[in-house]
Backbone as CSV, one residue per row, in Angstrom:
resi,resn,N_x,N_y,N_z,CA_x,CA_y,CA_z,C_x,C_y,C_z
1,MET,4.885,67.427,11.922,5.004,66.787,10.605,3.689,66.936,9.843
2,LYS,3.781,67.405,8.598,2.595,67.529,7.761,2.831,66.773,6.454
3,ILE,1.779,66.144,5.947,1.897,65.298,4.770,0.933,65.771,3.694
4,ASN,1.371,65.696,2.446,0.531,66.101,1.321,-0.179,64.903,0.708
5,LEU,-1.448,65.113,0.327,-2.237,64.047,-0.288,-3.140,64.639,-1.358
6,GLU,-3.153,64.009,-2.523,-4.002,64.439,-3.626,-5.300,63.630,-3.642
7,ALA,-6.409,64.306,-3.978,-7.710,63.642,-4.084,-8.473,64.240,-5.260
8,LYS,-9.486,63.511,-5.700,-10.347,63.999,-6.772,-11.805,63.932,-6.309
9,LYS,-12.609,64.834,-6.848,-14.031,64.784,-6.539,-14.621,63.511,-7.146
10,ARG,-15.578,62.953,-6.439,-16.157,61.669,-6.842,-17.634,61.828,-7.164
11,GLU,-18.034,61.244,-8.318,-19.434,61.265,-8.725,-20.125,59.946,-8.397
12,LEU,-19.369,58.861,-8.440,-19.944,57.543,-8.203,-20.353,57.364,-6.741
13,THR,-21.499,56.728,-6.535,-21.982,56.424,-5.189,-22.635,55.034,-5.187
14,GLY,-23.009,54.584,-3.992,-23.753,53.330,-3.870,-22.990,52.127,-4.412
15,LYS,-23.707,51.262,-5.150,-23.129,50.026,-5.676,-22.043,50.277,-6.711
16,LYS,-22.052,51.464,-7.302,-21.039,51.782,-8.316,-19.642,51.913,-7.705
17,LEU,-19.578,51.998,-6.368,-18.280,52.121,-5.705,-17.452,50.847,-5.841
18,ILE,-18.128,49.737,-6.126,-17.402,48.467,-6.324,-16.452,48.603,-7.512
19,ALA,-16.955,49.221,-8.583,-16.125,49.413,-9.787,-14.961,50.342,-9.489
20,LEU,-15.215,51.350,-8.625,-14.157,52.292,-8.259,-13.035,51.571,-7.505
21,ARG,-13.416,50.705,-6.595,-12.413,49.979,-5.815,-11.630,49.008,-6.693
22,GLU,-12.288,48.465,-7.708,-11.591,47.550,-8.613,-10.525,48.272,-9.426
23,GLU,-10.629,49.595,-9.519,-9.616,50.407,-10.203,-8.509,50.840,-9.247
24,ASN,-8.462,50.188,-8.072,-7.447,50.477,-7.055,-7.578,51.899,-6.502
25,LYS,-8.826,52.301,-6.310,-9.103,53.606,-5.715,-9.983,53.423,-4.483
26,ILE,-9.923,54.410,-3.588,-10.705,54.344,-2.352,-11.706,55.503,-2.333
27,PRO,-12.987,55.223,-2.109,-13.938,56.317,-1.916,-13.697,56.975,-0.560
28,ALA,-13.898,58.277,-0.500,-13.687,59.023,0.740,-14.705,60.149,0.824
29,VAL,-14.806,60.750,2.004,-15.680,61.909,2.191,-14.943,62.918,3.053
30,LEU,-15.142,64.188,2.749,-14.565,65.281,3.530,-15.700,66.053,4.175
31,TYR,-15.599,66.283,5.489,-16.620,67.055,6.193,-15.937,67.954,7.222
32,GLY,-16.685,68.831,7.816,-16.144,69.737,8.830,-17.138,70.839,9.155
33,ASN,-16.874,71.566,10.214,-17.773,72.646,10.605,-17.753,73.772,9.579
34,GLY,-18.938,74.148,9.120,-19.043,75.276,8.200,-18.722,74.954,6.758
35,ILE,-18.521,73.668,6.418,-18.248,73.321,5.017,-19.243,72.254,4.564
36,GLU,-19.434,72.203,3.269,-20.330,71.203,2.707,-19.567,69.897,2.479
37,ASN,-20.207,68.792,2.808,-19.557,67.491,2.605,-19.195,67.282,1.142
38,GLN,-18.024,66.691,0.916,-17.577,66.422,-0.450,-17.215,64.944,-0.600
39,ASN,-17.719,64.320,-1.657,-17.342,62.945,-1.979,-16.046,62.957,-2.783
40,LEU,-15.086,62.118,-2.351,-13.764,62.116,-2.970,-13.345,60.701,-3.340
41,GLU,-12.302,60.632,-4.142,-11.652,59.353,-4.435,-10.150,59.536,-4.326
42,LEU,-9.467,58.464,-3.847,-8.025,58.515,-3.616,-7.348,57.339,-4.296
43,ASP,-6.078,57.515,-4.645,-5.288,56.394,-5.113,-4.984,55.490,-3.920
44,TYR,-5.281,54.208,-4.048,-5.157,53.298,-2.913,-3.722,53.218,-2.393
45,ASN,-2.770,52.955,-3.259,-1.382,52.756,-2.830,-0.819,53.996,-2.156
46,THR,-1.157,55.170,-2.711,-0.663,56.422,-2.131,-1.202,56.604,-0.723
47,PHE,-2.512,56.380,-0.555,-3.103,56.558,0.762,-2.553,55.549,1.766
48,ALA,-2.399,54.291,1.347,-1.902,53.255,2.262,-0.524,53.619,2.809
49,LYS,0.348,54.162,1.971,1.685,54.572,2.414,1.591,55.737,3.389
50,ILE,0.689,56.680,3.100,0.529,57.843,3.972,-0.032,57.428,5.328
51,TYR,-0.999,56.525,5.312,-1.596,56.096,6.578,-0.572,55.377,7.447
52,GLU,0.265,54.564,6.819,1.306,53.851,7.566,2.249,54.833,8.247
53,LYS,2.489,55.967,7.597,3.398,56.969,8.144,2.686,57.914,9.107
54,ALA,1.445,58.303,8.772,0.763,59.352,9.525,-0.193,58.837,10.587
55,GLY,-0.848,57.712,10.325,-1.863,57.250,11.259,-3.039,58.217,11.292
56,GLU,-3.696,58.294,12.439,-4.883,59.138,12.557,-4.626,60.419,13.337
57,SER,-3.385,60.677,13.717,-3.110,61.860,14.534,-2.079,62.788,13.899
58,THR,-1.994,62.758,12.583,-1.067,63.639,11.867,-1.843,64.507,10.885
59,LEU,-1.518,65.774,10.875,-2.188,66.726,9.993,-1.799,66.456,8.537
60,ILE,-2.805,66.479,7.670,-2.588,66.226,6.240,-3.034,67.429,5.432
61,ASP,-2.216,67.833,4.468,-2.601,68.858,3.487,-3.307,68.137,2.342
62,LEU,-4.618,68.252,2.293,-5.405,67.557,1.279,-5.745,68.519,0.140
63,SER,-5.247,68.191,-1.046,-5.531,69.006,-2.228,-6.546,68.281,-3.100
64,ILE,-7.641,68.983,-3.440,-8.717,68.374,-4.218,-8.713,68.950,-5.632
65,ASP,-8.481,68.087,-6.606,-8.422,68.496,-8.013,-7.442,69.639,-8.235
66,GLY,-6.314,69.586,-7.529,-5.251,70.566,-7.735,-5.461,71.898,-7.047
67,ALA,-6.538,72.051,-6.285,-6.806,73.322,-5.594,-5.879,73.468,-4.386
68,ASP,-5.918,74.665,-3.772,-5.097,74.884,-2.583,-5.471,73.867,-1.501
69,PRO,-4.475,73.317,-0.813,-4.766,72.263,0.175,-5.505,72.796,1.396
70,VAL,-6.250,71.902,2.009,-6.930,72.201,3.275,-6.370,71.265,4.338
71,ASN,-6.444,71.699,5.584,-5.901,70.908,6.686,-6.943,69.899,7.159
72,VAL,-6.588,68.629,7.104,-7.526,67.581,7.490,-6.839,66.540,8.373
73,LEU,-7.686,65.781,9.079,-7.246,64.604,9.818,-8.039,63.409,9.322
74,ILE,-7.448,62.226,9.417,-8.197,61.006,9.129,-9.055,60.739,10.364
75,SER,-10.347,60.941,10.254,-11.223,60.785,11.420,-11.750,59.361,11.564
76,ASP,-11.824,58.624,10.445,-12.322,57.255,10.509,-11.990,56.546,9.200
77,TYR,-12.058,55.225,9.230,-11.872,54.446,8.008,-12.599,53.118,8.159
78,GLN,-12.877,52.487,7.021,-13.498,51.160,7.019,-12.576,50.191,6.291
79,ASN,-12.525,48.969,6.823,-11.682,47.925,6.250,-12.522,46.749,5.777
80,ASP,-12.069,46.120,4.711,-12.662,44.854,4.301,-12.059,43.779,5.204
81,PRO,-12.871,43.124,6.063,-12.313,42.163,7.019,-11.699,40.924,6.368
82,VAL,-12.118,40.616,5.157,-11.593,39.435,4.469,-10.276,39.759,3.772
83,LYS,-10.279,40.825,2.987,-9.082,41.200,2.226,-8.128,42.076,3.028
84,ASP,-8.612,42.592,4.185,-7.816,43.488,5.025,-7.307,44.679,4.207
85,LYS,-8.245,45.327,3.523,-7.920,46.497,2.714,-8.871,47.634,3.056
86,PHE,-8.386,48.877,2.888,-9.241,50.040,3.092,-10.361,50.049,2.045
87,ILE,-11.585,50.363,2.490,-12.688,50.473,1.528,-13.393,51.830,1.618
88,HIS,-13.093,52.624,2.664,-13.683,53.963,2.757,-12.906,54.775,3.790
89,ILE,-12.740,56.078,3.502,-11.998,56.968,4.388,-12.845,58.206,4.698
90,ASP,-12.803,58.649,5.956,-13.441,59.903,6.363,-12.360,60.902,6.738
91,PHE,-12.410,62.078,6.118,-11.502,63.169,6.468,-12.295,64.273,7.167
92,LYS,-11.703,64.843,8.208,-12.324,65.980,8.880,-11.449,67.209,8.695
93,GLN,-12.041,68.263,8.119,-11.295,69.507,7.952,-11.242,70.228,9.293
94,VAL,-10.069,70.738,9.645,-9.884,71.400,10.944,-9.468,72.848,10.737
95,LYS,-9.751,73.654,11.764,-9.312,75.050,11.773,-8.075,75.150,12.650
96,MET,-7.060,75.816,12.137,-5.770,75.826,12.814,-5.792,76.586,14.135
97,ASP,-6.806,77.401,14.371,-6.876,78.164,15.618,-7.853,77.553,16.627
98,GLU,-8.338,76.328,16.346,-9.257,75.652,17.256,-8.653,74.321,17.707
99,LYS,-8.704,74.094,19.032,-8.154,72.840,19.560,-9.008,71.654,19.121
100,ILE,-8.346,70.546,18.903,-9.029,69.323,18.490,-8.655,68.186,19.432
101,THR,-9.490,67.181,19.473,-9.218,65.982,20.266,-8.784,64.856,19.333
102,ALA,-7.741,64.158,19.729,-7.225,63.064,18.886,-6.642,61.966,19.770
103,SER,-6.413,60.815,19.177,-5.757,59.702,19.873,-4.349,59.543,19.317
104,VAL,-3.386,59.437,20.216,-1.997,59.274,19.791,-1.489,57.939,20.335
105,SER,-0.803,57.183,19.498,-0.329,55.854,19.895,0.951,55.941,20.718
106,LEU,1.173,54.925,21.541,2.391,54.822,22.335,3.320,53.799,21.689
107,GLU,4.597,54.150,21.578,5.600,53.215,21.059,6.555,52.869,22.192
108,TYR,6.561,51.597,22.572,7.425,51.153,23.662,8.796,50.790,23.091
109,ILE,9.834,51.448,23.627,11.195,51.237,23.129,12.106,50.808,24.279
110,GLY,13.300,50.330,23.933,14.266,49.923,24.943,13.913,48.578,25.559
111,GLU,14.732,48.164,26.520,14.519,46.885,27.198,14.962,47.010,28.649
112,SER,14.129,46.546,29.548,14.473,46.571,30.968,15.386,45.398,31.298
113,LYS,16.405,45.671,32.126,17.314,44.582,32.538,16.582,43.529,33.359
114,LEU,15.433,43.915,33.920,14.662,42.966,34.727,14.103,41.829,33.870
115,VAL,13.888,42.115,32.600,13.362,41.092,31.699,14.449,40.083,31.349
116,LYS,15.622,40.602,31.003,16.715,39.722,30.576,17.368,38.997,31.749
117,GLU,17.570,39.706,32.877,18.325,39.138,33.988,17.448,38.448,35.039
118,GLU,16.220,38.922,35.191,15.362,38.393,36.255,14.146,37.626,35.733
119,GLY,13.986,37.587,34.408,12.843,36.872,33.855,11.520,37.586,34.059
120,GLY,11.573,38.895,34.285,10.352,39.669,34.506,9.542,39.858,33.228
121,THR,8.321,40.344,33.402,7.422,40.586,32.275,6.972,42.034,32.281
122,VAL,7.116,42.696,31.135,6.679,44.091,31.014,5.160,44.137,30.860
123,VAL,4.518,45.012,31.626,3.068,45.193,31.540,2.787,46.560,30.929
124,HIS,2.086,46.571,29.780,1.688,47.813,29.115,0.222,48.082,29.439
125,ASN,-0.067,49.206,30.052,-1.446,49.533,30.413,-2.139,50.435,29.399
126,PHE,-1.383,50.996,28.465,-1.960,51.878,27.450,-1.371,51.548,26.079
127,ASP,-2.222,51.560,25.068,-1.774,51.478,23.683,-1.806,52.851,23.031
128,GLU,-2.678,53.721,23.529,-2.802,55.074,23.000,-3.334,56.001,24.077
129,LEU,-3.144,57.298,23.851,-3.629,58.323,24.774,-4.555,59.266,24.033
130,GLU,-5.532,59.783,24.745,-6.398,60.811,24.170,-5.818,62.167,24.533
131,ILE,-5.628,63.014,23.523,-5.028,64.324,23.753,-5.883,65.426,23.128
132,LYS,-5.589,66.653,23.539,-6.286,67.816,22.995,-5.268,68.924,22.787
133,CYS,-5.270,69.512,21.595,-4.301,70.559,21.281,-4.695,71.258,19.986
134,LEU,-3.939,72.280,19.634,-4.121,72.920,18.327,-3.591,71.976,17.248
135,PRO,-4.166,71.997,16.062,-3.720,71.091,14.994,-2.218,71.146,14.719
136,ALA,-1.639,72.327,14.823,-0.211,72.468,14.538,0.666,71.774,15.571
137,ASP,0.101,71.485,16.749,0.875,70.866,17.830,0.667,69.354,17.915
138,LEU,-0.071,68.795,16.986,-0.318,67.358,16.993,0.980,66.570,16.855
139,ILE,1.027,65.437,17.506,2.182,64.542,17.401,1.708,63.174,16.914
140,GLY,2.597,62.469,16.243,2.229,61.178,15.671,2.233,60.050,16.679
141,GLU,3.133,60.112,17.679,3.250,59.049,18.668,4.013,59.547,19.880
142,VAL,3.938,58.796,20.951,4.698,59.092,22.168,5.565,57.876,22.476
143,LYS,6.857,58.087,22.678,7.777,56.991,22.961,7.843,56.741,24.475
144,VAL,7.851,55.475,24.843,7.950,55.070,26.248,9.196,54.192,26.387
145,ASP,10.206,54.697,27.136,11.485,53.989,27.268,11.432,53.012,28.440
146,ILE,11.315,51.716,28.120,11.200,50.672,29.138,12.506,50.478,29.912
147,SER,13.637,50.880,29.357,14.929,50.653,30.024,15.030,51.416,31.346
148,LYS,14.148,52.373,31.563,14.152,53.134,32.823,13.642,52.301,33.999
149,LEU,13.009,51.185,33.716,12.480,50.327,34.771,13.599,49.407,35.263
150,GLU,14.245,49.789,36.379,15.415,49.066,36.869,15.119,48.189,38.075
151,THR,13.992,48.418,38.757,13.585,47.568,39.871,12.105,47.233,39.695
152,PHE,11.644,46.220,40.415,10.252,45.807,40.300,9.301,46.824,40.942
153,ASP,9.858,47.783,41.673,9.041,48.843,42.261,8.901,50.047,41.335
154,ASP,9.710,50.095,40.267,9.678,51.231,39.339,8.439,51.175,38.453
155,VAL,7.882,52.351,38.151,6.764,52.464,37.212,6.981,53.681,36.333
156,ILE,6.377,53.656,35.167,6.344,54.831,34.294,4.903,55.308,34.265
157,THR,4.677,56.555,34.665,3.327,57.113,34.719,3.098,58.072,33.552
158,ILE,1.865,58.529,33.432,1.539,59.527,32.401,2.422,60.756,32.565
159,ALA,2.646,61.159,33.813,3.446,62.353,34.084,4.897,62.191,33.656
160,ASP,5.390,60.956,33.561,6.780,60.709,33.176,7.009,60.804,31.665
161,LEU,5.945,60.815,30.883,6.093,60.816,29.425,6.549,62.178,28.923
162,ASN,7.322,62.141,27.856,7.852,63.375,27.264,6.823,63.957,26.286
163,ILE,5.910,64.752,26.830,4.840,65.350,26.030,4.871,66.863,26.212
164,SER,4.744,67.590,25.120,4.792,69.053,25.150,3.712,69.622,26.066
165,GLU,4.031,70.724,26.727,3.068,71.400,27.589,1.909,71.982,26.787
166,LYS,2.075,72.072,25.478,1.001,72.602,24.631,-0.110,71.566,24.426
167,ILE,0.176,70.339,24.854,-0.782,69.240,24.635,-1.433,68.844,25.957
168,GLU,-2.751,68.814,25.977,-3.493,68.372,27.150,-3.729,66.865,27.028
169,VAL,-3.394,66.148,28.094,-3.601,64.692,28.111,-4.822,64.382,28.974
170,ALA,-5.774,63.671,28.392,-7.049,63.405,29.082,-6.962,62.180,29.985
171,HIS,-5.884,62.105,30.778,-5.719,60.984,31.707,-5.095,61.504,32.993
172,ASP,-5.318,60.801,34.081,-4.717,61.154,35.372,-3.198,61.033,35.256
173,PRO,-2.448,62.087,35.637,-0.974,62.039,35.524,-0.341,60.890,36.293
174,GLU,-1.030,60.386,37.337,-0.456,59.325,38.162,-0.785,57.926,37.640
175,GLU,-1.566,57.828,36.568,-1.882,56.504,36.024,-0.615,55.835,35.496
176,VAL,-0.488,54.537,35.781,0.710,53.782,35.390,0.605,53.353,33.934
177,VAL,1.610,53.708,33.167,1.671,53.339,31.752,2.354,51.980,31.584
178,ALA,3.447,51.783,32.326,4.203,50.533,32.188,4.930,50.197,33.475
179,THR,5.103,48.915,33.711,5.873,48.417,34.847,6.360,47.014,34.500
180,VAL,7.210,46.458,35.361,7.695,45.090,35.152,7.322,44.265,36.376
181,ILE,6.726,43.098,36.158,6.371,42.224,37.268,7.310,41.025,37.277
182,ALA,7.585,40.536,38.500,8.510,39.414,38.650,7.865,38.118,38.177
183,ALA,8.721,37.191,37.744,8.235,35.880,37.329,7.754,35.118,38.556
184,LYS,6.665,34.394,38.411,6.135,33.607,39.516,6.998,32.376,39.739
185,GLU,7.349,32.139,41.030,8.133,30.943,41.357,7.207,29.734,41.429
186,GLU,7.666,28.629,40.845,6.871,27.405,40.860,6.954,26.753,42.244
187,GLU,5.812,26.476,42.830,5.772,25.862,44.148,5.793,24.338,44.017
188,ASP,6.574,23.685,44.934,6.604,22.215,44.927,5.254,21.682,45.362
189,PRO,4.751,20.682,44.684,3.452,20.131,45.073,3.522,19.501,46.454
190,GLU,2.469,19.655,47.261,2.431,19.079,48.600,2.363,17.551,48.506
191,PRO,3.143,16.849,49.375,3.119,15.372,49.327,1.754,14.836,49.726
192,VAL,1.363,13.750,49.081,0.079,13.127,49.373,0.271,12.169,50.540
193,VAL,-0.448,12.402,51.655,-0.342,11.569,52.850,-1.426,10.502,52.810
194,ALA,-1.020,9.225,52.932,-1.989,8.138,52.886,-2.846,8.171,54.134
195,ASP,-4.116,7.941,54.013,-5.052,7.936,55.122,-4.976,6.574,55.819
196,GLU,-4.486,6.557,57.105,-4.309,5.303,57.830,-5.628,4.797,58.415
197,GLU,-6.622,5.656,58.501,-7.892,5.234,59.076,-8.626,4.316,58.107
198,THR,-9.460,3.475,58.645,-10.225,2.544,57.818,-11.261,3.302,57.032
199,PRO,-11.324,3.112,55.733,-12.323,3.809,54.928,-13.714,3.517,55.436
200,GLU,-14.609,4.485,55.230,-15.971,4.351,55.703,-16.638,3.101,55.127
201,GLY,-16.339,2.810,53.870,-16.955,1.645,53.235,-16.589,0.358,53.945
202,GLU,-15.268,0.269,54.360,-14.826,-0.941,55.037,-15.447,-1.042,56.415
203,GLU,-15.578,0.130,57.113,-16.219,0.126,58.423,-17.640,-0.397,58.306
204,ALA,-18.311,0.042,57.231,-19.690,-0.386,57.029,-19.750,-1.897,56.828
205,LYS,-18.769,-2.446,56.058,-18.766,-3.885,55.814,-18.525,-4.654,57.100
206,GLU,-17.584,-4.132,57.929,-17.308,-4.803,59.193,-18.536,-4.796,60.077
207,GLY,-19.228,-3.640,60.040,-20.452,-3.537,60.837,-21.473,-4.544,60.381
208,GLU,-21.598,-4.701,59.065,-22.561,-5.652,58.519,-22.207,-7.073,58.943
209,GLN,-20.864,-7.381,58.944,-20.441,-8.723,59.333,-20.746,-8.978,60.797
210,LYS,-20.508,-7.993,61.656,-20.794,-8.142,63.071,-22.281,-8.334,63.288
211,ASP,-23.048,-7.488,62.595,-24.497,-7.600,62.721,-24.960,-8.960,62.237
212,GLY,-24.362,-9.410,61.130,-24.732,-10.705,60.573,-24.413,-11.831,61.541
213,LYS,-23.275,-11.788,62.267,-22.870,-12.809,63.219,-23.822,-12.850,64.395
214,ALA,-24.190,-11.628,64.839,-25.119,-11.547,65.969,-26.445,-12.159,65.592
215,SER,-26.879,-11.935,64.396,-28.159,-12.490,63.938,-28.093,-13.988,63.869
216,ASP,-26.970,-14.564,63.407,-26.823,-16.016,63.332,-26.885,-16.639,64.709
217,GLU,-26.252,-16.000,65.706,-26.242,-16.517,67.064,-27.653,-16.521,67.637
218,ALA,-28.407,-15.450,67.314,-29.775,-15.351,67.825,-30.634,-16.455,67.246
219,ILE,-30.463,-16.725,65.963,-31.235,-17.782,65.298,-30.895,-19.140,65.891
220,SER,-29.600,-19.383,66.153,-29.168,-20.654,66.728,-29.771,-20.852,68.107
221,GLY,-29.857,-19.796,68.911,-30.444,-19.858,70.244,-31.915,-20.191,70.201
222,ASP,-32.603,-19.610,69.246,-34.043,-19.862,69.096,-34.296,-21.332,68.763
223,LYS,-33.484,-21.877,67.863,-33.646,-23.281,67.479,-33.444,-24.194,68.674
224,LYS,-32.453,-23.903,69.516,-32.150,-24.729,70.684,-33.321,-24.731,71.657
225,GLN,-33.906,-23.520,71.856,-35.028,-23.392,72.769,-36.232,-24.198,72.284
226,ASN,-36.499,-24.163,70.989,-37.619,-24.889,70.408,-37.470,-26.394,70.604
227,ASN,-36.242,-26.911,70.462,-35.984,-28.346,70.615,-36.233,-28.779,72.049
228,GLU,-35.855,-27.961,73.011,-36.050,-28.290,74.417,-37.525,-28.337,74.747
229,GLU,-38.319,-27.413,74.197,-39.745,-27.380,74.445,-40.414,-28.637,73.918
230,LYS,-39.942,-29.119,72.776,-40.546,-30.331,72.191,-40.292,-31.537,73.053
231,LYS,-39.115,-31.522,73.704,-38.815,-32.633,74.577,-39.699,-32.582,75.801
C-alpha cells in the first residue's frame, strides 16, 4: 500500500513556527542519504488522516510543491503532550533498491474459547516487531489470530505469524507472541486455631505472684524469729 501526500517548502523557523501551527499546519523536515535536508509544511488534517491509516511503516509518495513524488517513511514525530496534537514530523527518503529497518505493529484479532468458557486471560508479549526489507515489501501491520489458542498449553510464536519470506524479522522465531493463562482459583483461608497454652505475659504474672508469696513467707518467718530472741 502506498499513500500520496502533498507538502510545501517552508521558510519559517524557530519561534515563527507557532504562527504556522496556528494556521493548522505542521512543520516537517525531509532528510536522507545523499540529499540535502528540506524544511516543509503540511496540512494538519490531511497528515493526521494519513498517519491514522499508514502509521510509521507504510511507504508514502511525498510531492513537494507539485514536483514528482519521492518515496519516504515517517521516521519520527513530536506531539504536544497537553493538546495531544502533532507539532513536528520527520520524513526519511528511501531508495527502493536498499533494505530498510522499520517497526510494524501487531493487531490481535479473534477470541479464544478459553477466555469465554474458562475465564482465561490472553497475554500479549509484543505490540510491534522490528523488520527489515525492501521499501516495496513493507507492510502496515501483522494480524495475530487469538482464536487458534484452544488449550492452555497452546502458544503463538513469531514463526507462526503470517509474514512474507521477503521480510526479515529481528526476533527469535521461537519467541512467544501470545498465550492464554488460566484464572487463579481462590484458596479458602486457613482456620485460625486458638492457642490453648498460657500466654507468656500471664506466665510472667503467675511467676511474680509466686515469687511475691515466697517473699511474704520469708518476711513472716524473720519477724517470728526476732520475737523469740527478744523473749
